[in-house]
C-alpha positions as CSV (number, residue, x, y, z in Angstrom):
1,M,123.3,-30.4,116.2
2,K,124.8,-29.4,113.2
3,K,124.7,-26.4,111.5
4,F,121.2,-23.9,111.1
5,I,119.5,-24.5,107.6
6,V,119.7,-20.6,106.4
7,G,116.0,-20.0,106.0
8,A,114.5,-23.3,106.7
9,L,110.3,-23.8,107.4
10,I,108.6,-27.1,107.1
11,T,104.9,-25.4,107.3
12,G,103.5,-29.1,107.1
13,L,105.1,-28.6,111.3
14,M,103.4,-26.4,112.6
15,T,100.1,-28.1,114.0
16,P,98.8,-27.3,117.7
17,M,101.0,-30.5,118.7
18,I,103.9,-27.7,118.5
19,A,102.7,-25.0,118.2
20,G,104.5,-22.0,120.0
21,C,105.0,-22.2,123.4
22,G,103.1,-22.9,126.6
23,T,100.1,-21.6,127.7
24,S,98.2,-20.0,131.0
25,S,95.0,-19.0,132.0
26,A,93.6,-17.3,135.3
27,S,91.7,-20.8,136.2
28,G,94.1,-23.6,135.3
29,P,97.8,-24.4,135.3
30,T,100.6,-22.7,133.7
31,V,101.8,-25.3,131.0
32,V,105.3,-25.6,129.6
33,T,106.4,-27.4,126.6
34,I,109.7,-29.3,127.0
35,W,110.9,-31.1,124.1
36,S,113.8,-33.7,124.0
37,W,115.3,-36.8,121.7
38,R,115.7,-38.9,125.3
39,A,111.9,-40.6,125.6
40,Q,113.0,-42.1,128.9
41,D,112.9,-39.2,130.4
42,A,109.3,-38.8,130.1
43,N,108.5,-39.9,134.0
44,M,111.4,-37.2,135.3
45,W,109.3,-35.0,133.8
46,K,106.3,-35.9,136.2
47,N,108.4,-35.9,139.5
48,V,109.8,-32.4,138.3
49,Q,106.2,-31.2,138.0
50,A,104.7,-32.6,141.2
51,T,107.5,-31.9,143.1
52,L,107.6,-28.2,142.1
53,N,103.4,-28.2,142.5
54,K,103.9,-29.1,146.4
55,K,106.3,-26.0,146.6
56,G,103.4,-23.9,145.6
57,D,103.7,-23.9,142.1
58,N,100.7,-24.2,139.6
59,L,102.3,-25.6,136.3
60,Q,101.9,-28.4,134.2
61,I,104.3,-29.5,131.7
62,Q,104.0,-31.1,128.3
63,F,107.2,-32.9,127.6
64,R,107.3,-34.4,124.2
65,A,109.9,-36.5,122.9
66,V,110.7,-36.6,119.1
67,T,112.9,-39.4,117.3
68,P,117.1,-38.8,117.8
69,T,117.6,-39.0,114.2
70,E,115.0,-36.1,113.4
71,Y,115.1,-33.9,116.5
72,D,117.6,-31.4,116.0
73,S,115.7,-31.1,112.2
74,V,112.5,-30.6,114.1
75,V,113.7,-28.1,117.0
76,Q,115.9,-26.3,113.8
77,T,113.1,-25.7,112.0
78,A,110.2,-25.0,114.9
79,M,112.8,-22.6,116.3
80,D,113.0,-20.6,113.1
81,G,109.7,-20.4,112.8
82,G,109.2,-18.6,116.2
83,Q,107.0,-21.9,117.0
84,G,109.7,-23.2,119.4
85,P,109.2,-25.4,123.1
86,D,109.7,-23.2,125.9
87,I,112.5,-25.6,127.4
88,F,114.6,-28.2,125.1
89,Y,117.3,-30.5,125.4
90,D,120.2,-28.6,123.3
91,R,123.2,-30.6,122.1
92,A,126.1,-28.8,123.8
93,G,129.0,-27.0,122.6
94,I,128.2,-25.9,119.0
95,G,124.8,-26.9,119.0
96,T,123.9,-24.4,122.5
97,L,126.4,-21.8,120.8
98,D,124.8,-21.8,117.4
99,Y,121.2,-21.0,119.3
100,A,122.8,-18.2,121.9
101,A,124.6,-16.4,119.0
102,A,121.7,-16.1,116.9
103,H,119.5,-15.2,120.7
104,M,117.0,-17.9,120.0
105,I,117.9,-18.9,123.7
106,A,118.3,-17.0,126.9
107,P,121.3,-16.6,129.4
108,L,120.5,-18.2,132.6
109,N,122.8,-16.4,135.0
110,G,120.6,-14.7,137.4
111,I,118.4,-17.2,136.5
112,V,120.0,-20.4,137.6
113,N,122.4,-21.6,140.3
114,F,125.5,-23.1,138.7
115,S,127.7,-23.8,142.0
116,K,126.5,-27.4,141.9
117,V,127.4,-28.0,138.3
118,S,130.5,-29.2,137.1
119,P,132.7,-26.4,135.4
120,A,134.0,-29.3,132.9
121,T,130.4,-29.3,131.7
122,L,129.7,-25.7,132.3
123,A,132.4,-24.8,129.9
124,T,130.8,-25.9,126.9
125,D,127.5,-24.0,127.1
126,T,129.1,-21.0,128.0
127,Y,128.9,-17.8,125.1
128,K,130.8,-14.5,125.2
129,G,131.2,-15.3,129.5
130,K,127.3,-16.6,129.9
131,D,125.7,-19.8,130.8
132,Y,123.2,-20.4,127.8
133,G,122.2,-23.9,129.3
134,V,121.9,-26.3,132.0
135,P,124.0,-30.0,131.7
136,F,122.5,-32.8,132.5
137,A,123.9,-35.9,131.9
138,I,127.6,-37.0,130.8
139,Q,128.2,-39.6,129.3
140,T,130.9,-42.2,129.2
141,M,132.3,-44.9,126.5
142,G,134.2,-48.2,127.2
143,I,134.5,-51.6,126.2
144,F,131.2,-54.1,127.0
145,Y,131.6,-57.6,127.1
146,N,129.7,-60.5,127.6
147,K,130.7,-62.3,130.5
148,A,129.0,-65.9,129.4
149,I,131.3,-65.3,126.3
150,F,134.8,-64.9,127.9
151,A,134.1,-67.1,130.7
152,K,133.3,-69.8,128.1
153,Y,137.3,-69.5,126.5
154,G,138.5,-68.7,129.7
155,L,139.4,-65.2,128.8
156,T,139.5,-62.0,131.1
157,V,140.1,-58.4,131.4
158,P,142.9,-57.5,129.4
159,T,145.3,-55.2,130.7
160,T,147.6,-54.3,128.2
161,W,146.9,-54.0,124.2
162,S,148.8,-56.7,123.5
163,Q,146.7,-58.6,125.7
164,F,143.7,-57.8,124.2
165,I,144.6,-58.2,120.4
166,H,145.6,-61.9,121.6
167,E,141.9,-62.4,123.3
168,C,140.7,-61.2,120.2
169,D,142.4,-64.1,118.1
170,V,140.9,-66.4,120.5
171,L,137.6,-65.8,119.6
172,K,138.4,-65.2,116.5
173,S,139.7,-68.2,116.1
174,H,136.3,-70.5,117.9
175,G,134.2,-68.8,115.2
176,V,133.1,-65.7,117.2
177,T,133.0,-62.3,116.2
178,P,135.2,-60.2,118.7
179,I,134.2,-56.7,118.2
180,S,130.6,-55.9,116.6
181,T,130.6,-52.6,114.9
182,M,128.2,-50.4,112.7
183,G,130.1,-49.4,110.3
184,I,127.0,-47.2,109.0
185,Q,126.7,-45.4,111.8
186,S,129.6,-42.8,111.7
187,W,129.5,-41.2,114.6
188,M,129.8,-44.3,116.5
189,L,132.7,-45.1,114.5
190,A,134.3,-41.3,115.8
191,L,133.4,-42.0,119.6
192,N,134.3,-45.9,119.7
193,F,138.3,-44.2,118.3
194,D,138.2,-41.5,120.8
195,E,138.3,-44.6,123.7
196,I,141.7,-45.4,122.1
197,G,142.6,-42.3,121.8
198,A,141.7,-41.2,125.9
199,T,144.3,-43.8,126.3
200,M,146.8,-43.8,123.9
201,M,147.0,-40.0,123.6
202,G,146.5,-39.2,127.6
203,D,146.6,-36.1,128.9
204,H,149.5,-34.5,128.5
205,F,149.0,-34.2,124.1
206,T,145.4,-33.7,124.4
207,Q,146.3,-30.5,126.7
208,E,148.9,-29.7,123.7
209,L,146.1,-29.9,121.5
210,V,143.6,-27.3,123.3
211,A,146.9,-25.3,124.3
212,K,147.7,-25.5,120.1
213,K,150.8,-26.7,120.8
214,A,150.2,-29.6,119.3
215,T,148.4,-30.6,115.8
216,Y,146.3,-33.8,115.0
217,D,148.7,-34.8,112.4
218,S,151.3,-35.6,115.2
219,A,152.5,-39.1,116.1
220,P,150.2,-39.8,119.1
221,Y,147.2,-39.1,117.1
222,I,148.9,-41.2,114.3
223,N,149.5,-44.0,116.6
224,A,145.9,-44.0,118.2
225,L,144.2,-44.5,114.3
226,A,146.8,-47.1,113.7
227,H,145.4,-49.1,116.8
228,Y,141.7,-48.5,116.3
229,Q,142.6,-49.3,112.1
230,Q,144.4,-52.9,113.5
231,L,141.1,-53.8,115.0
232,S,139.1,-54.0,112.1
233,Q,140.2,-57.4,111.4
234,F,138.0,-58.2,114.2
235,F,134.8,-56.9,113.3
236,E,132.3,-59.0,111.3
237,P,133.2,-59.2,107.3
238,N,130.3,-57.0,106.0
239,F,130.9,-54.2,109.5
240,Q,130.5,-51.4,106.7
241,A,127.1,-52.6,105.9
242,V,126.0,-53.1,109.7
243,G,123.9,-50.3,111.7
244,S,120.7,-49.3,109.5
245,A,118.6,-50.3,112.5
246,D,120.6,-48.2,114.6
247,N,121.0,-50.9,117.1
248,E,122.7,-54.3,115.7
249,Q,126.3,-54.1,118.2
250,E,123.9,-53.7,120.9
251,V,122.0,-56.8,119.9
252,A,124.7,-58.9,118.9
253,V,126.5,-59.0,122.4
254,A,123.3,-59.1,124.0
255,L,122.6,-62.6,122.2
256,G,126.0,-64.0,122.3
257,K,126.7,-63.3,118.7
258,A,129.8,-61.1,119.7
259,A,131.6,-61.0,122.2
260,M,132.5,-57.2,122.7
261,C,131.9,-53.7,121.3
262,F,132.8,-50.2,122.0
263,D,129.7,-48.3,123.1
264,G,128.5,-45.6,125.6
265,I,127.2,-46.2,129.0
266,F,124.0,-44.9,127.7
267,D,123.2,-48.0,125.5
268,V,123.6,-50.5,128.4
269,P,119.3,-50.4,128.5
270,T,119.0,-51.4,125.2
271,M,121.7,-54.1,125.5
272,K,119.9,-55.5,128.4
273,Q,116.3,-54.9,126.8
274,Y,117.5,-57.8,124.5
275,N,118.3,-60.1,127.0
276,P,117.6,-59.3,130.7
277,K,119.7,-62.2,132.0
278,L,122.7,-60.8,130.1
279,Q,126.0,-60.6,131.9
280,L,127.4,-57.9,130.7
281,G,130.8,-56.2,132.0
282,Q,133.2,-53.3,130.8
283,F,136.9,-52.3,130.4
284,L,138.7,-49.3,129.3
285,V,140.9,-49.5,126.5
286,P,144.1,-51.4,128.0
287,P,147.3,-49.7,127.4
288,A,150.2,-49.9,124.6
289,N,152.9,-49.3,126.7
290,A,154.3,-48.4,129.8
291,T,154.1,-44.7,129.3
292,Q,150.5,-44.9,129.1
293,H,147.3,-45.1,131.2
294,R,143.9,-46.5,131.0
295,R,141.8,-43.2,130.6
296,I,137.9,-42.9,129.9
297,D,136.6,-40.9,127.5
298,W,133.7,-38.7,128.1
299,Y,131.9,-36.1,127.0
300,L,128.2,-33.8,127.5
301,D,125.1,-35.4,126.5
302,G,123.6,-32.0,126.3
303,D,121.9,-29.2,128.5
304,F,118.3,-27.7,128.8
305,S,117.8,-24.5,127.3
306,L,115.6,-21.7,127.4
307,N,113.4,-20.0,124.3
308,S,114.4,-16.6,124.4
309,H,111.0,-15.6,122.8
310,I,108.8,-16.6,125.2
311,A,105.9,-13.9,125.0
312,N,103.2,-15.4,128.0
313,A,104.9,-13.9,131.0
314,A,103.5,-16.6,133.3
315,V,105.1,-19.0,131.3
316,K,108.6,-17.5,131.2
317,K,108.7,-17.4,134.8
318,A,107.5,-21.2,135.2
319,S,110.0,-21.5,133.0
320,E,112.9,-20.5,134.5
321,E,111.8,-22.2,137.7
322,I,112.2,-25.4,136.0
323,L,115.5,-24.7,134.9
324,A,116.6,-23.3,138.3
325,Y,115.6,-26.7,139.6
326,T,117.1,-28.7,137.1
327,A,120.6,-27.2,138.2
328,T,119.6,-28.8,142.3
329,T,121.1,-31.9,143.8
330,A,117.5,-33.1,143.8
331,F,116.6,-33.1,140.6
332,G,120.4,-34.5,139.6
333,Q,119.4,-37.2,142.0
334,D,116.5,-38.2,140.2
335,F,117.7,-38.3,137.3
336,S,120.1,-40.7,138.1
337,D,117.1,-42.8,139.9
338,I,115.2,-42.9,137.3
339,N,117.6,-44.8,134.1
340,G,121.4,-44.3,135.8
341,G,122.0,-41.4,133.6
342,I,125.7,-40.1,135.8
343,S,125.1,-36.1,136.3
344,P,126.8,-33.6,136.4
345,I,125.2,-32.2,139.5
346,A,127.6,-32.6,142.7
347,G,126.3,-34.6,145.6
348,V,124.5,-36.9,143.6
349,T,124.4,-41.1,144.0
350,I,124.0,-43.6,141.7
351,P,121.9,-46.7,142.5
352,S,123.7,-49.7,143.2
353,K,121.5,-51.1,141.0
354,F,123.1,-49.3,138.2
355,A,126.6,-50.9,138.7
356,L,128.0,-50.4,135.0
357,S,127.0,-46.7,135.9
358,T,128.5,-46.4,139.1
359,E,131.7,-48.1,137.5
360,A,132.1,-45.5,135.3
361,Y,130.7,-42.9,137.2
362,H,134.1,-43.3,139.6
363,W,136.3,-43.6,136.4
364,F,134.8,-40.7,135.5
365,E,136.3,-38.9,138.8
366,T,139.1,-41.4,138.8
367,R,140.5,-41.3,135.3
368,P,139.1,-39.0,133.4
369,I,140.9,-38.0,130.1
370,N,141.3,-34.2,130.7
371,P,141.0,-32.1,128.4
372,I,138.7,-33.9,126.2
373,F,139.8,-33.5,122.4
374,G,136.6,-34.9,120.4
375,I,133.0,-34.1,120.7
376,R,132.0,-31.3,122.8
377,S,135.9,-30.0,122.7
378,P,137.3,-26.3,122.1
379,M,138.0,-28.2,118.8
380,D,134.6,-29.1,118.2
381,T,133.3,-25.7,118.8
382,P,133.9,-23.5,115.4
383,P,133.4,-19.9,115.8
384,P,129.0,-19.7,116.3
385,S,126.9,-18.1,113.4
386,A,125.5,-14.9,113.9
387,A,122.5,-16.0,112.4
388,T,120.5,-18.1,110.8
389,V,118.0,-16.5,108.5
390,E,118.2,-14.6,105.6
391,T,116.8,-11.5,105.4
392,K,115.7,-9.1,102.5
393,N,118.5,-6.7,102.5
394,A,121.1,-8.8,104.0
395,K,122.7,-12.4,103.5
396,P,124.1,-13.9,106.7
397,A,127.7,-14.6,106.7
398,L,127.3,-18.4,108.2
399,N,130.7,-19.9,109.2
400,T,131.5,-23.0,107.6
401,D,134.0,-24.5,109.6
402,Q,133.6,-28.1,110.7
403,G,134.4,-29.5,113.8
404,I,136.4,-32.7,115.2
405,F,133.8,-35.0,115.6
406,T,132.6,-34.1,112.1
407,A,136.2,-34.6,110.9
408,E,137.0,-38.1,112.6
409,Q,133.5,-39.4,111.1
410,D,135.0,-38.7,107.7
411,V,137.6,-40.4,108.1
412,M,136.9,-43.4,110.7
413,L,134.9,-45.8,107.9
414,P,137.7,-45.6,105.1
415,L,140.4,-45.7,107.7
416,L,139.0,-49.1,109.2
417,L,138.4,-50.5,105.1
418,H,142.4,-49.5,105.1
419,K,141.9,-47.0,101.6
420,L,143.1,-44.5,104.0
421,T,146.6,-45.1,106.1
422,P,146.8,-43.4,109.7
423,A,149.1,-40.7,108.2
424,E,146.7,-39.7,105.3
425,A,143.3,-40.1,107.9
426,A,145.0,-38.1,110.3
427,A,146.2,-35.1,107.9
428,K,142.3,-34.5,106.9
429,V,141.3,-34.8,110.1
430,Q,143.8,-31.5,110.4
431,K,143.2,-29.8,107.5
432,T,139.6,-29.8,108.4
433,V,139.6,-28.1,111.6
434,A,143.0,-25.6,110.9
435,W,141.0,-23.1,112.0
436,Y,141.1,-24.1,115.4
437,F,144.7,-23.6,115.4
438,K,144.8,-20.6,113.3
439,K,146.8,-17.8,115.2
């Protein structure tokens, strides 16, 4: 989520559909409102409602999905105006921390048992020693490929970077787009680069980054940028104009118009939607030399946060019970059963029908980049702003620092268009995140 907009109010949003928190009555169920950018989770919340009611609760969950590109501003405006939902999906990292600093969400310690939650994911929701969200999904990145195209041209999953480049050359020589890329989607370009960075830089260098013993203008980061730039010759000729529909690369791979795309495990359903018979595989970025090892890039998608201004005691209690349940293995299993999502809750098994998710989860357990260096990393979390709304007597001192994910989004397209050298791009990134490296 981007920075809060000071004093922002959109009165048109204050309709009965989203007006305020849940309700309760002596005769009917207690209504709890939950907002999300993930429309695919609607059935999951029906299951949660049924499960908790079987245990003796009397609650009704009103789930609302908002268009992903509009979600952050819609929630922010509602929260700023005191009309927010009882529970909402929050962008982890700075998204959660900004709400926590503004006292708009409540700490969950004492409400939620976090013992089964992955500590690495929980760290992104911690503010001043307290936990402000329940992590719900781990997203992994990989290179997805159309197996039929690979088979047609006798290609195999590359084990080295040089083999990867050779196979891209083979595809290009046959008039096949090797890699479909959405240049308009700067956030996707940044995530795609981090896939390369995970393998090229490795754990040792990312540990040095987090420890402030290295910076983003160091040789390993520049080297990763150079390898990403090398791939631009294998994108569509007009890749910088692709992405207005937000799914072009998934469609291209699904329909055989491109052999591969760098993408997240979250887009597998989209690819298969356009071709149910698609034979889809995935692999990790191969190493360029013997000192490198394949690593999977990952990040916490988000968390469930609790509105700190729920006036109705019954609604507040019901909301807390729901959040407590979201940290259990039973909830995590339901999350994975419905859509193959990778849950951060211990004891969850991904159903075998979601083979790619199972494979990605295995990589996450055995070869994750550790620590992460891009989105949701410490370098992506500037000190949060403690105020969001300007008052009559004082103006908030908002922090305008930007994190590494924003910094990378700003340089990736110029890099791929060869308007920036890798060293120039690295220097710009380092300048943006210099706040992190100050002693």
